[in-house]
Backbone as JSON, one array per atom type, in Angstrom:
{
  "sequence": "MAERNYYLPDVPVVYMVDARTDWESWKRAVRDAAVAWGLKEWLTTVVHGGAKWLELEQLGVFLQAGDEDLPLKAEEEEEGEGERRKKIEEREVPKLSEQMRQALGISERDQDFFQFSVVFVNTLTMRRESDRKAPARQKLWTWMVKSLQGNANNKMGPYHYLVDEVEQLDVAALYMQLVRVIDTPTILSQADEVDALCNYAYKPTQEIFEYLSTIKKQTKRIHDMNCYLRTARSKFQSPSFEPNSFGR",
  "N": [[100.6, -153.44, -223.22], [98.68, -153.64, -220.3], [97.54, -150.93, -218.34], [98.66, -150.43, -215.06], [97.14, -150.06, -211.92], [97.72, -148.69, -208.76], [97.04, -149.02, -205.35], [97.45, -147.22, -202.5], [97.04, -147.45, -199.2], [95.71, -145.12, -196.81], [97.52, -143.91, -194.02], [97.22, -143.01, -190.7], [98.52, -139.89, -189.6], [101.17, -139.49, -187.36], [102.1, -137.1, -185.23], [105.17, -135.43, -184.82], [106.14, -133.78, -182.35], [107.03, -133.52, -179.71], [109.91, -134.89, -178.63], [110.29, -136.44, -176.4], [107.87, -137.67, -175.82], [106.8, -138.46, -178.27], [108.58, -139.72, -180.0], [109.12, -142.6, -180.07], [106.59, -143.7, -180.71], [106.23, -142.42, -183.11], [108.26, -143.52, -184.71], [107.37, -146.18, -184.84], [105.03, -145.78, -186.28], [106.04, -144.86, -188.74], [107.38, -147.17, -189.58], [105.18, -148.93, -189.87], [103.76, -147.6, -191.88], [105.57, -147.7, -194.02], [105.69, -150.45, -194.48], [103.03, -150.93, -195.2], [102.94, -149.57, -197.6], [104.73, -150.82, -199.18], [107.49, -150.22, -199.08], [109.66, -151.25, -197.63], [112.44, -151.3, -197.35], [113.4, -148.74, -197.13], [115.13, -147.43, -195.39], [117.71, -148.16, -195.97], [118.39, -146.95, -198.3], [120.05, -144.7, -200.53], [120.85, -141.55, -202.1], [121.9, -141.69, -205.38], [125.05, -140.59, -206.17], [124.84, -138.59, -204.34], [125.56, -136.84, -201.18], [125.87, -138.79, -199.11], [126.33, -141.04, -200.68], [128.79, -140.4, -201.89], [130.33, -140.32, -199.62], [130.27, -143.03, -198.85], [131.62, -144.08, -201.01], [134.18, -143.02, -200.62], [134.87, -144.34, -198.31], [135.22, -146.82, -199.3], [133.4, -148.93, -199.28], [131.85, -149.96, -201.33], [133.62, -151.3, -203.02], [134.52, -153.24, -201.26], [132.22, -154.71, -200.99], [132.09, -155.84, -203.42], [130.93, -154.46, -205.51], [131.91, -152.95, -207.59], [131.3, -152.88, -210.22], [129.83, -150.75, -211.61], [127.72, -148.94, -213.97], [124.78, -149.2, -211.87], [122.37, -151.84, -211.84], [118.85, -152.07, -212.56], [116.18, -152.7, -210.2], [114.45, -155.81, -210.27], [111.19, -156.62, -210.45], [109.13, -158.17, -211.46], [108.6, -161.05, -213.53], [110.37, -160.82, -216.48], [110.28, -158.08, -216.34], [112.67, -156.8, -215.74], [114.22, -157.14, -218.09], [112.66, -155.76, -219.91], [112.8, -153.15, -218.92], [115.5, -152.77, -219.14], [115.88, -152.54, -221.88], [114.55, -150.18, -222.31], [116.15, -148.44, -220.84], [118.5, -148.55, -222.27], [118.05, -147.1, -224.49], [118.74, -144.03, -226.09], [118.46, -141.2, -224.19], [116.36, -138.62, -224.98], [117.28, -135.21, -225.38], [116.31, -131.92, -224.69], [116.79, -129.39, -226.99], [118.58, -126.28, -226.84], [117.52, -124.31, -228.46], [114.9, -125.26, -228.94], [113.93, -125.31, -226.33], [113.87, -122.59, -225.68], [112.05, -121.74, -227.61], [109.75, -122.96, -226.7], [109.38, -121.57, -224.45], [110.31, -122.34, -222.0], [112.04, -122.13, -219.03], [115.45, -122.78, -218.09], [115.77, -123.35, -215.45], [113.19, -124.18, -214.63], [112.97, -126.45, -216.18], [114.93, -128.16, -215.1], [113.85, -128.38, -212.56], [111.27, -129.6, -212.77], [111.75, -131.9, -214.23], [112.42, -134.29, -212.6], [115.17, -136.06, -211.55], [116.45, -137.62, -209.67], [118.08, -140.47, -208.45], [117.54, -143.31, -206.51], [119.3, -145.66, -204.53], [119.32, -148.97, -203.44], [121.15, -150.04, -200.88], [121.37, -152.55, -199.85], [120.99, -154.39, -201.87], [122.38, -153.23, -203.88], [121.13, -152.11, -206.11], [119.37, -150.02, -208.37], [116.58, -148.25, -207.19], [113.35, -149.26, -208.07], [111.21, -147.64, -210.44], [108.62, -148.15, -209.92], [108.28, -147.93, -207.25], [108.15, -145.31, -206.74], [105.63, -143.89, -206.24], [105.08, -144.84, -203.62], [107.32, -143.96, -202.22], [106.99, -141.2, -202.52], [104.62, -140.87, -201.08], [105.37, -141.69, -198.49], [107.32, -139.78, -197.93], [105.77, -137.42, -198.0], [104.08, -137.98, -195.86], [105.92, -138.01, -193.7], [106.91, -135.38, -193.79], [104.57, -133.95, -193.25], [104.06, -134.89, -190.69], [106.05, -133.67, -189.26], [105.37, -131.06, -189.39], [103.65, -130.42, -187.39], [100.78, -130.53, -185.2], [97.32, -129.36, -184.91], [97.47, -127.8, -182.64], [100.02, -126.97, -182.63], [101.35, -125.33, -184.97], [103.74, -125.34, -186.4], [106.11, -127.71, -186.2], [108.94, -128.44, -184.03], [110.97, -129.71, -185.39], [110.7, -129.4, -188.06], [112.34, -127.89, -189.68], [114.36, -129.53, -190.52], [113.63, -130.75, -192.83], [114.46, -129.21, -194.96], [117.11, -129.75, -194.98], [117.82, -131.96, -196.38], [117.84, -133.96, -199.43], [115.02, -133.77, -201.58], [112.47, -136.17, -201.12], [114.18, -138.0, -200.01], [113.84, -140.07, -197.74], [115.27, -141.64, -195.93], [117.52, -140.09, -195.33], [116.27, -137.94, -194.11], [115.2, -139.14, -191.85], [117.6, -139.89, -190.56], [118.62, -137.39, -189.97], [116.82, -136.61, -188.02], [117.45, -138.51, -186.07], [120.04, -137.68, -185.5], [119.55, -135.24, -184.22], [117.72, -135.86, -182.17], [118.42, -138.32, -180.92], [121.05, -137.97, -180.22], [122.42, -137.07, -177.59], [123.34, -134.33, -175.38], [125.11, -133.03, -172.51], [123.43, -131.1, -171.51], [120.94, -131.67, -172.67], [120.48, -134.15, -171.54], [120.25, -133.38, -168.92], [117.82, -132.06, -169.02], [116.19, -134.24, -169.54], [116.43, -135.71, -167.17], [115.38, -133.87, -165.4], [112.76, -133.8, -166.32], [111.97, -136.35, -165.59], [112.2, -136.3, -162.78], [110.35, -134.38, -162.11], [107.93, -135.25, -162.98], [104.67, -135.33, -162.42], [102.06, -137.04, -160.73], [98.77, -137.26, -161.88], [95.48, -136.82, -160.61], [93.44, -137.82, -162.24], [94.66, -139.65, -163.77], [95.52, -142.91, -164.92], [97.0, -145.28, -162.77], [98.75, -147.24, -163.71], [99.44, -146.24, -166.18], [100.86, -144.0, -165.4], [103.04, -145.22, -164.05], [104.15, -146.59, -166.19], [105.01, -144.5, -167.84], [106.98, -143.33, -166.23], [108.79, -145.45, -166.15], [109.53, -145.66, -168.88], [110.76, -143.18, -169.29], [112.91, -143.35, -167.54], [114.3, -145.47, -168.74], [114.95, -144.25, -171.16], [116.81, -142.32, -170.34], [118.88, -143.93, -169.41], [119.51, -145.27, -171.83], [120.37, -143.18, -173.48], [122.67, -142.41, -172.24], [124.86, -143.84, -173.22], [125.57, -142.51, -175.48], [126.76, -140.17, -174.8], [129.78, -138.29, -174.66], [131.83, -138.59, -172.72], [132.52, -140.54, -169.79], [132.16, -139.15, -167.47], [130.07, -137.49, -167.98], [127.77, -138.87, -167.74], [124.51, -139.61, -166.45], [123.34, -141.08, -163.5], [120.67, -142.93, -162.76], [118.42, -144.56, -160.55], [117.47, -147.99, -161.05], [114.19, -148.72, -162.14], [111.52, -150.27, -160.59], [108.25, -151.4, -160.68], [107.13, -152.66, -158.43], [108.44, -151.57, -156.34], [107.46, -149.1, -155.99], [106.46, -146.42, -154.0], [107.71, -147.22, -151.71]],
  "CA": [[100.57, -153.82, -221.8], [97.62, -152.94, -219.61], [97.99, -149.98, -217.33], [98.5, -150.93, -213.7], [96.73, -149.08, -210.92], [98.21, -149.04, -207.44], [96.31, -148.4, -204.26], [98.24, -147.08, -201.29], [96.1, -147.06, -198.15], [96.09, -144.01, -195.94], [98.0, -144.24, -192.66], [97.09, -141.79, -189.87], [99.77, -139.2, -189.3], [101.57, -139.34, -185.96], [102.86, -135.86, -185.24], [106.44, -135.43, -184.08], [106.22, -132.46, -181.74], [107.84, -133.63, -178.49], [110.71, -136.11, -178.74], [110.17, -137.24, -175.18], [106.62, -138.43, -175.82], [106.34, -138.83, -179.61], [109.61, -140.34, -180.82], [108.96, -144.04, -180.24], [105.35, -143.95, -181.44], [106.45, -141.93, -184.47], [109.05, -144.52, -185.42], [106.5, -147.33, -185.13], [104.1, -145.38, -187.34], [106.82, -144.85, -189.98], [107.58, -148.57, -189.95], [103.91, -149.48, -190.33], [103.43, -146.96, -193.15], [106.48, -148.23, -195.04], [105.25, -151.81, -194.79], [101.74, -150.84, -195.9], [103.13, -149.01, -198.94], [105.7, -151.62, -199.94], [108.8, -149.58, -199.13], [110.24, -151.75, -196.38], [113.89, -151.11, -197.3], [113.67, -147.31, -197.34], [116.2, -146.92, -194.52], [119.02, -148.5, -196.53], [118.53, -146.32, -199.62], [120.8, -143.44, -200.6], [120.77, -140.88, -203.39], [123.07, -141.97, -206.21], [125.84, -139.39, -206.4], [124.62, -137.62, -203.27], [126.59, -136.71, -200.16], [126.09, -140.09, -198.46], [126.91, -141.93, -201.68], [130.2, -140.04, -202.02], [130.97, -140.73, -198.37], [130.45, -144.47, -198.93], [132.67, -144.32, -202.0], [135.47, -142.7, -200.0], [135.14, -145.4, -197.33], [135.55, -148.03, -200.04], [132.48, -150.03, -198.97], [131.35, -150.55, -202.56], [134.63, -152.25, -203.47], [134.53, -154.36, -200.32], [131.03, -155.52, -201.24], [132.17, -156.41, -204.76], [129.99, -153.75, -206.36], [132.62, -151.94, -208.35], [130.85, -152.93, -211.6], [128.77, -149.79, -211.85], [126.5, -148.46, -213.34], [123.93, -150.15, -211.18], [121.23, -152.39, -212.56], [117.56, -151.74, -211.95], [115.51, -153.77, -209.49], [113.52, -156.6, -211.05], [110.06, -156.92, -209.58], [108.29, -159.18, -212.06], [109.26, -161.8, -214.59], [110.44, -160.07, -217.72], [110.27, -156.64, -216.12], [114.04, -156.3, -215.82], [114.65, -157.08, -219.48], [111.92, -154.69, -220.58], [113.33, -151.88, -218.46], [116.85, -152.65, -219.66], [115.77, -152.05, -223.24], [114.17, -148.77, -222.23], [117.28, -147.67, -220.32], [119.56, -148.53, -223.26], [117.74, -146.09, -225.49], [119.32, -142.71, -225.85], [117.48, -140.3, -223.6], [116.34, -137.38, -225.76], [117.52, -133.97, -224.64], [115.7, -130.75, -225.31], [117.8, -128.45, -227.46], [118.45, -124.92, -226.31], [116.61, -123.56, -229.35], [113.54, -125.73, -228.69], [113.54, -124.87, -224.99], [113.53, -121.17, -225.76], [110.84, -121.62, -228.42], [108.64, -123.39, -225.85], [109.26, -120.63, -223.34], [110.63, -123.05, -220.76], [113.32, -121.71, -218.47], [116.33, -123.89, -217.73], [115.51, -123.65, -214.04], [111.97, -124.98, -214.55], [113.23, -127.75, -216.78], [115.65, -128.96, -214.11], [113.01, -128.59, -211.38], [110.16, -130.51, -213.02], [112.26, -133.18, -214.72], [113.08, -134.85, -211.41], [116.04, -137.14, -212.03], [117.19, -138.22, -208.56], [118.04, -141.93, -208.45], [117.8, -143.9, -205.19], [119.95, -146.96, -204.61], [119.17, -149.83, -202.27], [122.5, -150.5, -200.57], [121.33, -153.98, -199.51], [121.08, -155.16, -203.11], [123.14, -152.42, -204.82], [120.32, -151.94, -207.29], [118.58, -148.8, -208.4], [115.21, -148.45, -206.77], [112.44, -149.3, -209.2], [110.27, -146.52, -210.59], [107.33, -148.57, -209.38], [108.22, -147.56, -205.84], [108.09, -143.84, -206.64], [104.44, -143.43, -205.5], [105.22, -145.16, -202.19], [108.33, -143.05, -201.66], [106.37, -139.88, -202.45], [103.63, -140.87, -199.99], [106.07, -141.74, -197.21], [107.94, -138.47, -197.76], [104.7, -136.47, -197.65], [103.64, -138.35, -194.51], [106.94, -137.58, -192.75], [106.93, -133.92, -193.77], [103.36, -133.5, -192.55], [104.17, -135.22, -189.26], [106.98, -132.72, -188.65], [104.78, -129.72, -189.43], [102.95, -130.18, -186.14], [99.33, -130.68, -185.24], [96.55, -128.12, -184.87], [97.9, -127.01, -181.49], [101.4, -126.54, -182.87], [101.32, -125.21, -186.43], [105.05, -125.67, -186.97], [106.83, -128.53, -185.25], [110.31, -127.99, -183.77], [111.94, -130.42, -186.23], [110.33, -129.26, -189.46], [113.43, -127.27, -190.43], [115.25, -130.58, -191.02], [113.19, -131.12, -194.18], [115.27, -128.44, -195.91], [118.51, -130.16, -194.86], [118.05, -133.18, -197.16], [117.3, -134.01, -200.79], [113.6, -134.09, -201.6], [112.09, -137.58, -201.2], [115.17, -138.86, -199.34], [113.25, -140.35, -196.43], [116.31, -142.17, -195.05], [118.34, -138.96, -194.86], [115.45, -137.15, -193.18], [115.17, -139.89, -190.58], [118.91, -139.81, -189.91], [118.73, -136.04, -189.41], [116.07, -136.65, -186.76], [118.26, -139.28, -185.12], [121.17, -136.83, -185.1], [119.08, -134.19, -183.32], [116.97, -136.37, -181.04], [119.1, -139.42, -180.24], [122.44, -137.64, -179.94], [122.26, -136.17, -176.45], [124.42, -133.57, -174.76], [124.93, -132.98, -171.06], [122.28, -130.25, -171.23], [119.7, -132.38, -173.02], [120.28, -135.18, -170.53], [119.76, -132.7, -167.71], [116.4, -131.83, -169.24], [115.5, -135.53, -169.41], [116.39, -136.04, -165.73], [114.44, -132.93, -164.8], [111.41, -134.25, -166.67], [111.68, -137.54, -164.79], [112.04, -135.95, -161.37], [109.22, -133.49, -161.91], [106.73, -135.8, -163.59], [103.7, -135.43, -161.32], [100.9, -137.9, -160.91], [97.51, -136.53, -161.95], [94.39, -137.6, -160.01], [92.61, -138.47, -163.26], [95.52, -140.52, -164.55], [95.61, -144.31, -164.51], [98.24, -145.5, -162.06], [99.66, -148.03, -164.54], [99.94, -145.33, -167.2], [101.86, -143.18, -164.73], [104.22, -146.04, -163.82], [104.74, -146.89, -167.49], [105.7, -143.3, -168.3], [108.19, -143.23, -165.41], [109.73, -146.48, -166.58], [110.03, -145.3, -170.21], [111.67, -142.04, -169.18], [114.12, -143.87, -166.92], [115.01, -146.24, -169.76], [115.5, -143.32, -172.15], [118.0, -141.71, -169.75], [119.94, -144.95, -169.44], [119.89, -145.54, -173.22], [121.08, -142.03, -174.03], [123.97, -142.27, -171.58], [125.94, -144.43, -174.01], [125.92, -141.62, -176.57], [127.53, -139.05, -174.28], [131.18, -138.47, -175.05], [132.7, -139.02, -171.64], [131.83, -141.22, -168.71], [131.83, -138.17, -166.44], [128.84, -136.79, -168.35], [126.61, -139.75, -167.59], [123.64, -139.51, -165.29], [123.0, -142.35, -162.91], [119.35, -142.95, -162.14], [118.17, -145.9, -160.04], [116.58, -148.81, -161.85], [112.82, -148.55, -161.68], [110.69, -151.46, -160.5], [106.91, -151.02, -160.23], [106.82, -153.19, -157.1], [109.1, -150.76, -155.32], [106.83, -147.79, -155.94], [105.83, -146.06, -152.74], [108.49, -147.63, -150.54]],
  "C": [[99.53, -152.97, -221.08], [98.19, -152.03, -218.53], [97.7, -150.52, -215.94], [98.11, -149.8, -212.76], [97.16, -149.57, -209.54], [97.42, -148.29, -206.38], [97.19, -148.4, -203.02], [97.31, -146.6, -200.18], [96.63, -145.9, -197.33], [96.5, -144.53, -194.56], [97.92, -142.96, -191.83], [98.45, -141.2, -189.52], [99.99, -139.12, -187.79], [102.51, -138.14, -185.91], [104.07, -135.94, -184.32], [106.68, -134.03, -183.54], [107.16, -132.47, -180.53], [108.59, -134.95, -178.54], [110.52, -137.03, -177.55], [108.94, -138.15, -175.21], [106.25, -139.01, -177.18], [107.31, -139.71, -180.38], [109.36, -141.82, -181.1], [107.7, -144.37, -181.03], [105.47, -143.49, -182.88], [107.23, -142.94, -185.3], [108.22, -145.76, -185.76], [105.55, -147.01, -186.27], [104.8, -145.33, -188.69], [107.04, -146.27, -190.49], [106.31, -149.17, -190.53], [103.52, -148.9, -191.7], [104.29, -147.52, -194.27], [106.09, -149.64, -195.46], [103.96, -151.78, -195.6], [101.91, -150.38, -197.34], [104.22, -149.73, -199.74], [107.06, -150.98, -200.08], [109.58, -149.96, -197.87], [111.73, -151.46, -196.23], [114.29, -149.65, -197.5], [114.88, -146.82, -196.56], [117.58, -147.17, -195.1], [119.22, -147.91, -197.93], [119.3, -145.01, -199.5], [120.62, -142.85, -201.99], [122.05, -141.16, -204.17], [123.79, -140.66, -206.54], [125.68, -138.32, -205.35], [125.74, -137.64, -202.24], [126.9, -138.05, -199.48], [126.73, -141.08, -199.42], [128.41, -141.66, -201.81], [130.98, -140.44, -200.77], [131.24, -142.23, -198.37], [131.54, -144.84, -199.93], [134.05, -144.09, -201.39], [135.86, -143.76, -198.97], [135.5, -146.72, -198.01], [134.6, -149.18, -199.81], [131.94, -150.69, -200.23], [132.33, -151.61, -203.08], [134.68, -153.48, -202.56], [133.35, -155.29, -200.56], [131.04, -156.14, -202.63], [131.25, -155.74, -205.74], [130.68, -152.65, -207.15], [132.15, -151.88, -209.8], [129.62, -152.04, -211.79], [128.79, -149.42, -213.33], [125.62, -149.57, -212.79], [122.79, -150.62, -212.07], [119.94, -152.01, -211.83], [117.0, -152.95, -211.22], [114.57, -154.5, -210.44], [112.4, -157.04, -210.14], [109.18, -158.03, -210.14], [109.06, -159.88, -213.16], [109.22, -161.01, -215.9], [110.54, -158.58, -217.55], [111.68, -156.06, -216.26], [114.53, -156.15, -217.25], [113.96, -155.95, -220.22], [112.49, -153.33, -220.2], [114.75, -151.67, -219.0], [116.83, -152.08, -221.08], [115.43, -150.56, -223.25], [115.37, -147.92, -221.83], [118.4, -147.56, -221.35], [119.29, -147.53, -224.37], [118.38, -144.76, -225.12], [118.24, -141.78, -225.34], [117.48, -138.98, -224.37], [116.54, -136.16, -224.87], [116.95, -132.81, -225.42], [116.79, -129.76, -225.72], [117.53, -127.07, -226.89], [117.46, -124.11, -227.15], [115.16, -123.96, -229.1], [113.06, -125.26, -227.32], [113.12, -123.4, -225.0], [112.25, -120.96, -226.54], [109.6, -121.99, -227.61], [108.42, -122.44, -224.67], [109.54, -121.25, -221.99], [111.99, -122.58, -220.26], [114.15, -122.94, -218.09], [116.09, -124.32, -216.29], [114.27, -124.52, -213.89], [112.18, -126.37, -215.12], [113.93, -128.67, -215.78], [114.77, -129.32, -212.92], [111.96, -129.67, -211.63], [110.6, -131.86, -213.59], [113.1, -133.82, -213.62], [113.88, -136.09, -211.82], [116.86, -137.79, -210.92], [116.99, -139.73, -208.58], [118.39, -142.42, -207.05], [118.33, -145.31, -205.37], [119.73, -147.72, -203.3], [120.53, -150.44, -201.98], [122.53, -151.96, -200.12], [121.56, -154.84, -200.75], [121.98, -154.49, -204.14], [122.43, -152.35, -206.16], [119.59, -150.61, -207.21], [117.15, -149.11, -208.0], [114.27, -148.34, -207.98], [111.53, -148.07, -209.23], [108.9, -146.86, -210.03], [107.16, -148.16, -207.91], [108.13, -146.05, -205.64], [106.83, -143.34, -205.93], [104.52, -143.68, -204.0], [106.22, -144.23, -201.53], [107.74, -141.64, -201.51], [105.39, -139.8, -201.28], [104.3, -140.9, -198.63], [106.75, -140.41, -196.92], [106.9, -137.44, -197.32], [104.2, -136.71, -196.23], [104.63, -137.81, -193.47], [106.99, -136.06, -192.64], [105.73, -133.37, -193.0], [103.46, -133.76, -191.05], [105.09, -134.24, -188.54], [106.43, -131.29, -188.64], [104.05, -129.39, -188.14], [101.45, -130.3, -186.31], [98.64, -129.33, -185.13], [96.98, -127.21, -183.72], [99.32, -126.47, -181.65], [101.6, -126.48, -184.37], [102.66, -125.56, -187.08], [105.86, -126.43, -185.93], [108.28, -128.09, -185.12], [111.35, -128.64, -184.69], [111.66, -130.25, -187.72], [111.47, -128.66, -190.3], [114.37, -128.31, -191.04], [114.87, -131.02, -192.43], [114.05, -130.44, -195.24], [116.74, -128.85, -195.89], [118.84, -131.35, -195.76], [117.46, -133.03, -198.56], [115.82, -134.38, -200.72], [113.39, -135.58, -201.87], [113.09, -138.53, -200.54], [114.73, -139.1, -197.91], [114.29, -140.87, -195.45], [117.16, -141.04, -194.48], [117.57, -138.11, -193.87], [115.37, -137.83, -191.83], [116.5, -139.78, -189.84], [119.17, -138.42, -189.35], [117.98, -135.97, -188.08], [116.85, -137.41, -185.68], [119.41, -138.43, -184.59], [120.74, -135.8, -184.06], [118.49, -134.77, -182.03], [117.75, -137.4, -180.23], [120.6, -139.2, -180.08], [122.47, -136.62, -178.82], [123.53, -135.42, -176.07], [124.17, -133.56, -173.26], [123.72, -132.13, -170.69], [120.97, -130.95, -171.55], [119.42, -133.49, -172.03], [119.78, -134.58, -169.21], [118.27, -132.42, -167.83], [115.61, -133.12, -169.07], [115.36, -135.93, -167.94], [115.39, -135.13, -165.01], [113.0, -133.34, -165.08], [111.01, -135.47, -165.86], [111.37, -137.18, -163.34], [110.79, -135.12, -161.11], [107.93, -133.98, -162.58], [105.73, -136.11, -162.48], [102.53, -136.33, -161.7], [99.63, -137.06, -160.87], [96.39, -137.4, -161.4], [93.55, -138.36, -161.03], [93.39, -139.49, -164.08], [95.51, -141.94, -164.0], [96.99, -144.55, -163.88], [99.25, -146.28, -162.91], [100.23, -147.2, -165.69], [101.05, -144.46, -166.63], [103.16, -143.97, -164.53], [104.93, -146.37, -165.13], [105.53, -145.7, -168.02], [107.01, -143.1, -167.54], [109.24, -144.22, -165.88], [110.34, -146.16, -167.94], [111.04, -144.16, -170.13], [112.99, -142.46, -168.54], [114.97, -144.64, -167.92], [115.65, -145.31, -170.79], [116.78, -142.67, -171.62], [119.16, -142.69, -169.78], [120.43, -145.2, -170.86], [120.73, -144.41, -173.8], [122.44, -141.83, -173.4], [125.12, -142.77, -172.45], [126.38, -143.52, -175.15], [126.7, -140.39, -176.11], [129.01, -139.33, -174.45], [132.07, -139.0, -173.95], [131.89, -139.65, -170.53], [131.41, -140.24, -167.62], [130.51, -137.46, -166.72], [127.59, -137.62, -168.07], [125.84, -139.49, -166.31], [123.34, -140.91, -164.79], [121.66, -142.23, -162.21], [119.06, -144.37, -161.68], [117.25, -146.68, -160.97], [115.19, -148.77, -161.26], [112.09, -149.88, -161.72], [109.33, -151.07, -159.96], [106.59, -151.49, -158.83], [107.43, -152.35, -155.98], [108.46, -149.4, -155.18], [106.17, -147.55, -154.59], [106.59, -146.48, -151.52], [109.35, -146.49, -150.03]]
}
């Protein structure tokens, strides 16, 4: 079988430094990158046997979906590909003996580190993610990590620490960590959002429509985040913004 070469186009990194100004554009950039690299269903993938997988097992969602017949099958991308991979998977995976490992001078830690064996499962199809998607997953992970590192003016972004909170290459878990931090407001974070709205000053060099658009986006963000606050008493009420009413 001829060797296949895959080309994954570069997608400009959108840095995630300020949630107030970067969050929406960052999410659009992630979506565009995933589409360009053929990993459109990344958000619904979980690590097989990982924390989220065990949580789903405890909730019984696998049984409800009729997917109790594990182990999972591999994704089939091309005609005949599934059968070929099935034959490969049925072979006994050779294991390096302790004596051979020591003779080669390979530490057990290095062996576990470099023989990456994490399996991702697409919960939409309940199939193991194909190895063919590994380059795309690696590229999307690298893109996300770089975007959280910050740009030249901010060498380390405020959310980069979240990378260490998830399994390597688990882009869905990394995104959900960002959602937990950014889109789960508290009364204090909402106060900061209202303060930013009230103190957003118009600059003489700024386009008036850009200024009005920013005001409208910030107002919408405050309203959207209100539903995530725990009690109704914590909600901020800001007037609906209409461009035609500006200056009245």
